[in-house]
C-alpha positions in Angstrom: 141.4 -5.0 90.1 142.0 -7.2 93.1 143.1 -10.1 90.9 145.5 -7.7 89.0 146.9 -6.2 92.1 147.7 -9.6 93.6 149.1 -10.8 90.4 151.5 -8.4 89.8 152.0 -7.0 93.4 155.9 -7.0 92.9 155.9 -4.9 89.6 155.1 -1.0 89.1 151.8 -0.6 87.5 149.0 1.7 86.3 145.5 0.6 86.3 142.2 2.0 85.4 139.0 0.5 86.4 135.4 1.6 85.1 132.6 0.9 87.5 129.6 2.2 86.0 127.2 -0.7 85.5 124.9 0.0 88.7 124.6 3.6 88.1 124.0 3.5 84.5 119.9 2.7 84.7 119.9 5.3 88.0 122.4 7.3 89.4 120.6 7.1 92.9 122.0 3.4 93.1 125.5 5.1 93.8 124.6 4.9 97.5 125.0 1.0 97.5 128.6 1.1 96.2 130.0 2.6 99.6 130.4 -0.5 101.5 131.7 -2.7 98.6 134.1 0.0 97.6 135.3 0.4 101.3 135.8 -3.6 101.6 137.6 -3.6 98.3 139.9 -0.6 99.0 140.7 -2.3 102.6 141.5 -5.7 100.8 144.2 -3.9 98.6 145.6 -1.9 101.7 148.5 -4.4 102.6 149.6 -4.0 98.9 149.6 -0.1 98.6 152.6 0.7 100.2 154.2 3.6 98.4 150.9 3.8 96.1 148.8 6.6 94.8 145.0 5.9 94.6 142.7 8.2 92.9 138.8 7.9 92.6 137.1 9.7 89.9 133.9 10.5 88.4 133.8 10.9 84.8 130.6 13.1 84.7 128.0 14.3 87.1 124.2 13.3 87.0 123.2 12.4 83.4 120.2 14.1 82.4 117.9 11.4 83.4 115.2 11.0 85.9 116.8 10.6 89.3 114.9 8.7 92.2 114.6 10.1 95.5 
């Protein structure tokens, strides 16, 4: 996504990124995404003038065992 944003920085665009690999095996691993997601969003900040960013989840906890 960062490369996409840099490459087409002057153009209007719509993008969707699916980030699911870390939480596929165990949803409790989602907590480890926080720092990396924050760094990623901060790196995009200079290019996001007049931009809407929406972060969504496609579903809740899957019916699997959740570690505590």
